[in-house]
ZAMARGU-4260 file (C-alpha; in steps of 0.2 Angstrom, whole numbers, plus 5000, padded with zeros to 4 digits):
<rodrens>
0) 5432/5428/5530 | 5415/5431/5520 | 5404/5445/5519 | 5385/5446/5515 | 5378/5462/5508
5) 5359/5461/5511 | 5345/5471/5504 | 5353/5484/5492 | 5351/5489/5475 | 5365/5483/5464
10) 5370/5496/5451 | 5380/5491/5436 | 5384/5501/5420 | 5371/5491/5411 | 5357/5488/5424
15) 5351/5490/5442 | 5343/5476/5452 | 5338/5472/5470 | 5350/5458/5475 | 5361/5452/5489
20) 5379/5450/5486 | 5391/5437/5494 | 5410/5439/5495 | 5421/5425/5499 | 5440/5429/5501
25) 5444/5443/5488 | 5431/5438/5475 | 5412/5441/5473 | 5404/5423/5473 | 5386/5426/5471
30) 5373/5440/5466 | 5355/5437/5468 | 5339/5439/5477 | 5336/5430/5494 | 5353/5422/5495
35) 5357/5411/5510 | 5369/5419/5522 | 5385/5409/5523 | 5390/5402/5539 | 5401/5414/5549
40) 5399/5428/5536 | 5398/5446/5542 | 5381/5454/5537 | 5381/5472/5530 | 5363/5479/5529
45) 5362/5489/5512 | 5343/5492/5513 | 5339/5508/5505 | 5357/5510/5497 | 5366/5506/5481
50) 5379/5493/5479 | 5391/5498/5466 | 5408/5493/5459 | 5422/5503/5468 | 5428/5518/5460
55) 5444/5517/5448 | 5453/5533/5447 | 5463/5532/5430 | 5474/5547/5434 | 5483/5550/5450
60) 5501/5556/5454 | 5505/5550/5472 | 5522/5555/5479 | 5527/5563/5462 | 5544/5573/5461
65) 5539/5588/5451 | 5544/5606/5449 | 5557/5605/5463 | 5547/5597/5476 | 5538/5581/5480
70) 5518/5579/5481 | 5513/5579/5499 | 5502/5563/5496 | 5511/5546/5496 | 5503/5530/5490
75) 5497/5525/5507 | 5489/5542/5512 | 5482/5544/5494 | 5474/5526/5493 | 5467/5528/5511
80) 5459/5544/5506 | 5452/5536/5490 | 5444/5522/5501 | 5436/5534/5512 | 5427/5541/5496
85) 5423/5524/5488 | 5438/5523/5476 | 5446/5506/5477 | 5459/5507/5463 | 5471/5520/5456
90) 5481/5520/5439 | 5496/5531/5443 | 5510/5537/5432 | 5528/5532/5431 | 5537/5548/5424
95) 5556/5545/5420 | 5567/5560/5420 | 5575/5563/5402 | 5587/5550/5398 | 5582/5539/5413
100) 5578/5521/5408 | 5560/5517/5409 | 5563/5501/5418 | 5573/5510/5432 | 5559/5523/5434
105) 5546/5509/5435 | 5555/5500/5448 | 5557/5516/5458 | 5538/5519/5457 | 5534/5500/5461
110) 5544/5502/5477 | 5535/5518/5482 | 5518/5510/5479 | 5521/5495/5490 | 5513/5504/5504
115) 5497/5507/5496 | 5481/5501/5505 | 5470/5500/5489 | 5474/5492/5472 | 5485/5501/5460
120) 5492/5500/5442 | 5503/5511/5431 | 5504/5521/5415 | 5522/5524/5410 | 5528/5540/5402
125) 5539/5541/5387 | 5549/5557/5389 | 5563/5553/5377 | 5568/5541/5364 | 5581/5528/5359
130) 5583/5509/5356 | 5583/5506/5375 | 5566/5515/5377 | 5560/5503/5363 | 5566/5488/5372
135) 5559/5494/5389 | 5542/5496/5382 | 5542/5478/5377 | 5547/5472/5394 | 5535/5483/5403
140) 5521/5476/5392 | 5526/5458/5392 | 5533/5456/5410 | 5525/5470/5420 | 5507/5471/5414
145) 5508/5489/5408 | 5497/5492/5393 | 5497/5511/5392 | 5511/5524/5388 | 5509/5543/5393
150) 5516/5557/5382 | 5517/5575/5389 | 5515/5587/5375 | 5518/5601/5387 | 5532/5606/5400
155) 5546/5611/5388 | 5563/5609/5394 | 5557/5596/5406 | 5547/5580/5401 | 5539/5586/5385
160) 5538/5573/5371 | 5540/5581/5354 | 5533/5574/5338 | 5547/5562/5334 | 5546/5554/5351
165) 5528/5552/5350 | 5529/5545/5332 | 5541/5532/5338 | 5532/5528/5354 | 5515/5527/5346
170) 5522/5515/5333 | 5530/5504/5347 | 5513/5504/5357 | 5504/5498/5342 | 5516/5484/5339
175) 5515/5479/5358 | 5496/5480/5359 | 5496/5495/5370 | 5487/5511/5372 | 5495/5528/5369
180) 5489/5542/5380 | 5493/5561/5380 | 5493/5577/5390 | 5487/5588/5376 | 5494/5605/5377
185) 5505/5614/5364 | 5521/5615/5375 | 5530/5628/5364 | 5514/5640/5364 | 5513/5638/5382
190) 5531/5642/5385 | 5531/5658/5374 | 5515/5664/5382 | 5522/5661/5399 | 5537/5673/5394
195) 5525/5685/5387 | 5515/5686/5403 | 5530/5689/5414 | 5537/5702/5402 | 5520/5711/5404
200) 5522/5711/5423 | 5509/5697/5426 | 5518/5686/5439 | 5503/5680/5449 | 5491/5665/5447
205) 5479/5675/5436 | 5492/5673/5422 | 5492/5654/5423 | 5476/5651/5412 | 5481/5666/5400
210) 5497/5656/5396 | 5488/5640/5393 | 5473/5645/5382 | 5460/5633/5375 | 5468/5634/5358
215) 5484/5627/5365 | 5474/5611/5371 | 5463/5610/5355 | 5479/5611/5344 | 5488/5598/5353
220) 5473/5586/5354 | 5471/5587/5335 | 5489/5584/5332 | 5490/5569/5343 | 5474/5562/5336
225) 5480/5564/5318 | 5497/5556/5322 | 5487/5541/5330 | 5476/5540/5315 | 5491/5539/5303
230) 5499/5526/5314 | 5483/5517/5319 | 5486/5516/5337 | 5471/5519/5350 | 5473/5535/5359
235) 5467/5541/5376 | 5467/5559/5380 | 5469/5563/5399 | 5460/5578/5408 | 5451/5585/5393
240) 5446/5603/5399 | 5440/5612/5383 | 5426/5611/5370 | 5441/5613/5358 | 5449/5596/5362
245) 5431/5588/5364 | 5427/5593/5347 | 5442/5585/5340 | 5438/5569/5349 | 5421/5569/5343
250) 5427/5572/5325 | 5439/5557/5327 | 5426/5545/5334 | 5413/5550/5321 | 5426/5544/5308
255) 5428/5528/5317 | 5445/5531/5325 | 5447/5524/5343 | 5450/5539/5353 | 5444/5541/5371
260) 5443/5556/5383 | 5444/5558/5401 | 5436/5573/5411 | 5442/5578/5428 | 5429/5581/5442
265) 5437/5598/5445 | 5436/5604/5427 | 5417/5599/5428 | 5414/5610/5443 | 5426/5624/5445
270) 5428/5639/5433 | 5443/5650/5430 | 5438/5664/5441 | 5447/5656/5455 | 5463/5662/5448
275) 5458/5680/5451 | 5455/5677/5469 | 5463/5691/5480 | 5471/5678/5492 | 5487/5671/5484
280) 5485/5654/5493 | 5468/5652/5486 | 5472/5656/5468 | 5488/5646/5469 | 5480/5632/5477
285) 5470/5629/5460 | 5485/5630/5449 | 5486/5614/5438 | 5487/5611/5420 | 5477/5612/5410
290) 5469/5626/5421 | 5451/5627/5426 | 5441/5635/5412 | 5426/5646/5409 | 5408/5639/5411
295) 5406/5637/5393 | 5419/5623/5393 | 5412/5615/5408 | 5395/5614/5400 | 5403/5606/5385
300) 5412/5593/5396 | 5396/5588/5404 | 5388/5585/5387 | 5403/5575/5382 | 5400/5564/5397
305) 5381/5563/5393 | 5384/5558/5375 | 5398/5546/5378 | 5410/5557/5369 | 5420/5557/5385
310) 5421/5540/5393 | 5430/5542/5410 | 5431/5553/5425 | 5447/5556/5435 | 5456/5568/5447
315) 5473/5570/5442 | 5476/5570/5461 | 5493/5578/5464 | 5494/5587/5480 | 5505/5602/5485
320) 5502/5611/5501 | 5501/5630/5503 | 5520/5631/5508 | 5525/5622/5492 | 5514/5633/5481
325) 5522/5648/5489 | 5538/5644/5478 | 5529/5653/5465 | 5523/5669/5474 | 5533/5680/5463
330) 5533/5670/5447 | 5517/5660/5443 | 5528/5647/5432 | 5536/5641/5448 | 5519/5636/5457
335) 5519/5618/5458 | 5505/5611/5446 | 5492/5600/5455 | 5477/5599/5465 | 5468/5585/5475
340) 5452/5576/5473 | 5453/5557/5475 | 5442/5557/5491 | 5428/5568/5483 | 5427/5563/5465
345) 5412/5551/5468 | 5402/5562/5480 | 5404/5578/5469 | 5400/5568/5453 | 5385/5560/5461
350) 5378/5577/5468 | 5381/5587/5452 | 5378/5572/5439 | 5365/5560/5446 | 5358/5573/5458
355) 5354/5585/5444 | 5348/5573/5431 | 5363/5574/5420 | 5368/5556/5423 | 5359/5541/5427
360) 5365/5529/5441 | 5371/5517/5428 | 5380/5531/5418 | 5388/5536/5435 | 5395/5519/5437
365) 5401/5519/5419 | 5411/5535/5420 | 5418/5531/5438 | 5423/5513/5436 | 5417/5502/5422
370) 5423/5512/5407 | 5441/5513/5414 | 5441/5495/5417 | 5435/5491/5400 | 5447/5504/5391
375) 5462/5498/5401 | 5458/5479/5399 | 5454/5474/5417 | 5436/5471/5415 | 5427/5460/5421
380) 5440/5458/5435 | 5436/5476/5440 | 5422/5488/5436 | 5407/5477/5439 | 5397/5468/5452
385) 5396/5450/5447 | 5401/5433/5452 | 5419/5430/5449 | 5424/5448/5449 | 5436/5456/5462
390) 5427/5461/5478 | 5429/5480/5476 | 5413/5487/5481 | 5406/5504/5487 | 5389/5504/5496
395) 5382/5521/5493 | 5370/5531/5504 | 5361/5542/5492 | 5354/5553/5507 | 5370/5556/5516
400) 5376/5573/5516 | 5392/5583/5521 | 5401/5599/5518 | 5418/5596/5510 | 5432/5604/5520
405) 5451/5603/5521 | 5449/5603/5540 | 5440/5586/5539 | 5446/5578/5523 | 5458/5563/5524
410) 5469/5569/5510 | 5487/5574/5515 | 5485/5592/5509 | 5480/5609/5518 | 5469/5615/5503
415) 5453/5608/5495 | 5447/5614/5478 | 5429/5609/5483 | 5430/5619/5500 | 5413/5623/5507
420) 5403/5612/5494 | 5388/5603/5501 | 5386/5585/5493 | 5372/5573/5494 | 5376/5555/5492
425) 5392/5547/5501 | 5400/5530/5503 | 5394/5522/5519 | 5405/5506/5516 | 5420/5503/5505
430) 5426/5485/5502 | 5443/5482/5494 | 5449/5465/5490 | 5435/5457/5500 | 5440/5467/5516
435) 5429/5480/5524 | 5441/5496/5524 | 5429/5510/5527 | 5412/5510/5537 | 5403/5525/5542
440) 5418/5536/5544 | 5429/5523/5552 | 5444/5521/5540 | 5452/5504/5543 | 5467/5504/5533
445) 5484/5496/5534 | 5500/5499/5524 | 5504/5487/5510 | 5487/5478/5509 | 5484/5485/5491
450) 5489/5474/5476 | 5498/5479/5460 | 5486/5475/5445 | 5493/5469/5429 | 5484/5475/5414
455) 5486/5463/5398 | 5491/5469/5382 | 5476/5472/5370 | 5472/5458/5357 | 5476/5461/5339
460) 5458/5463/5334 | 5458/5479/5345 | 5473/5487/5336 | 5466/5499/5323 | 5480/5496/5311
465) 5493/5482/5310 | 5504/5490/5298 | 5505/5504/5285 | 5499/5498/5269 | 5509/5500/5253
470) 5504/5512/5239 | 5490/5506/5228 | 5482/5494/5241 | 5467/5500/5251 | 5470/5505/5268
475) 5462/5495/5282 | 5448/5503/5291 | 5447/5504/5310 | 5440/5489/5318
</rodrens>
């Protein structure tokens, strides 16, 4: 089956041009003006619309077992909701329990993900360390196409990685040509502040951001960046939410260090006043970590995207319904951390980014798709509209509008952090693997049609430092 997209404006991260697009099977085979329609092709009229690479969300948690419950969104419902919003691929997280073999956890997540209807890949968290972890990291890179390893600097007494674990894991990642990634919050500081809030009688959601101040993120970001600098491994910071962490990223990048930052759509648009809402369900529905911040931090994050100091946008899509959130009604530390967003990321970023002049169309494509593909080494297979690339495409109607609501969204959760927001600019068609999966509100998905995407290890030239030099010899600079 072939598709012919006619008359649209193709928008890539580097340029825009009027062009037709031909898809044959699961690949783009031609991009150009006035192309001939292949025999038997289905024609999609994209006149007045933009033809862009499908969104890649580099940070999701489908079906995650966490804080005594399991996220309500599984890999089928979550990827389906993503397709409805123009996202054609996710990179989810395998999170082993302490002392659980990495390969065992990876196989569990692979099994859960087989029902995906969009493409998917995995980061793998390192939550503990011994020689079996060292060996499993090698197998994951060489055999399973995993090129990034996650480290939670928060969640003490659960999945937190201390400095010793990070040092060993960062070093191993460098050896393998993999990226180190971190959730940057000082876990000990958060733990002590949580106890302090409870001792003061602050048990509701309003205590959540107070127990995770910007300084906790800034300190952890600096510590992870400095550790990566000494070891020489490239580093990716997930859900950067503060100007404190952003300033550490800027400093490191100005010094030539390979450090990358991710911003969440929610952190760009929602401020910390939500935690003081009088309705517990509303306040608890916004509990995630790091928490939403003040408008001062939001402004800094937008500038980070505009300047290129932050390269990607994500959602940290991790859904817990009101009933699940109620577990922390009398103790905010028991509220499952997580919010949704995979269906709305592109629309809210287009509305508040492109629609306000903060981002160009090309920059929008970069931060929602291309940069993720490049940073995680799947470009040009993903993240670009050109011959030979995967046929993952969103056709974007810049004039379409809707009001976001939990009553109408396709995400499997009874709450939406963007509730009531009017957006202008929506996906009219989403094509994944060469198949039209969404058209004007009609979601055409089937379980198991998504594909696992292997991400190759990075070549030696990308690695910032091959080995620690001996005393007296000059230290190699980052390349």
